[in-house]
N, C-alpha and C positions, 0 to 999 in steps of 0.2 A: 345414827349408830347406837351407842349404849349410853347416851348422855344422862338419862334418868338414873341409871345404875351408878354412874360415876359420882353423882351427888352424894349417894349414900355409902360409897365405897370407903373402906377403912384399910389402912396400910399396916402391915406387920412392922415391928421394930427393925427388922433386917432390910426394909425397903422394898419388900415384895408385896403383891396384893394378896390379901387373905382370901381363902376359899369362902364362898357364900355361906356354907354350913358352919363356918367358924368366925364370922365377921361381927358377931354380937348385934347384928341388925336383922338378919333373916332367921326365920324359924327352921332349925335344922330338921325338924320332923315334918315340915311341909312338903307335899309332893311337888311343889313348884321348884324346889332345889334341883331336881333332876331335869327340869325343863330350861331353866335360866342358864345363860352363858356365863361361865366363870370370868371374873375380871382379868385374871392373868392371860387367859386365852384371847380376849378381846383387846385389851389395852396394850399388850406387848407388841402388837402389830403397828402401833402408832409411834410417831417420833417421841423419843424420850425427853424427859425434863429432869431437873435435879431436885425438885421440891413438890409439895402438894401431892397430887395423885400421880406424879411421875410421868405425865403426858403433856407435851407441848401442843396445846390445842390450836393455837394460831398457826403453827407450822403444819399441823395435820390438815387444817383447812386450806392453807396455801398450796399444799402438795396434792390436794384432792383426795386425801385419805378418808375424809368425812365430808358430808354434804348436808349440813343441818338446814332445816326449814328457816328461811330468813324472815318470814312474817306469818301471822295467823290469818289475817284478812287478805284475800286476793287483791283487793283494791289498793293495798299499801304498796307503794313504790319503794324499792330498795335504793337507798342513796348512800353509796360508799363515799365517805369524806376522807380525803388523804391529806389532812392537815394536822399539825401537832399544836397543842397548847402547852406553853411553858408556865409553870407556877413557881414564881420566884420567892414567895414568902415562906421559906422553909428553914429559917434560922441559919444554923451553921451547916446544915445538910446540903448536899448538892441539889440543884434545881430539879423539880419534877417535870418530866416530859409525859404528857398525856397523848398517846397516839390514837387519833380518831379512827384511822383505818382499821386497826386491829379490833376495835369495838364495833364499828359500823358494818364489818363483814358478818357479824353475828346478830346485831340488834338494830332495829329502827330507831331513829333519833327520839321518837316519842316515848321509848322505854325509859329514858333518863330525863329528857327535857320536857316539860318545865317542872315536873313533879319533884325530882331529886336535885337537878342542876338548873339554875336559872341561866338563860342564854344572854348574859350581860356581864361584861368584864367587871370583876370586883364584887359581884352580887352573891358569891358563894363563900361564906367564911369557913373554908375547909381547914381542918387541922387533924393531927393524928389521933387525938382523943376522940373526936367525933367519928373518925373512920373506924377506930377500934370499937366504938359503940354501935357500929353497923350503919352509920349514916354515910352519905356521899359514896365514895369508892368502896367503903365497907359493906355496902349492900350486896356486893358480889365477891369482892376479894376477901378471902378467909372463909368463904362459903363454897361457891362454885368456881371461882377463879383462883389463880395462884395465891398462896397465903401472904399475909402481911409481914411475915418474917423475912421476906425477900426484898429488903429495903432498896437495894441497888437497881431493881427492875424499874422502879418508879423514879427514885432519886438518882437519875442517870446522867445528868448534865452538869459538869463541873462549872462552878461559878465563873471561872476565868474564861469560859467559852461563850458566855452570854454577851451579846452586843448591847450597849445601852440604847 
């Protein structure tokens, strides 16, 4: 669909998508302005979200509203993994639930493993400072995925719900 455009899209303070000619990214004098689809036209057709670019991309994928390419190389086999990883070292915050399915519907495992995440329990010293610096989850969240200000989306499991 319009994923390249979404990365560069800017929202107005009122929560609507800015027209391309007024988004401070595109040259309003460029003839391409008349050819490109406006974000409001494209994105308003997708499931809404409350933050970021106001599109729930996982829901859009699950509902078949978008059909992104899952791999670049034809020989790459898509492996959707439907397991969650619980990260309990979160101080007083609720436990982080990392849903593999939502990520592997978009990405091949090799996009993240072993370059950004080592596939071994305890091998990734993840913390919020590193994420805010653009490491680990911060490679995408805050850039092309929902913003880091949505704490409860990751810190979603109450400590009293975790079995020892």
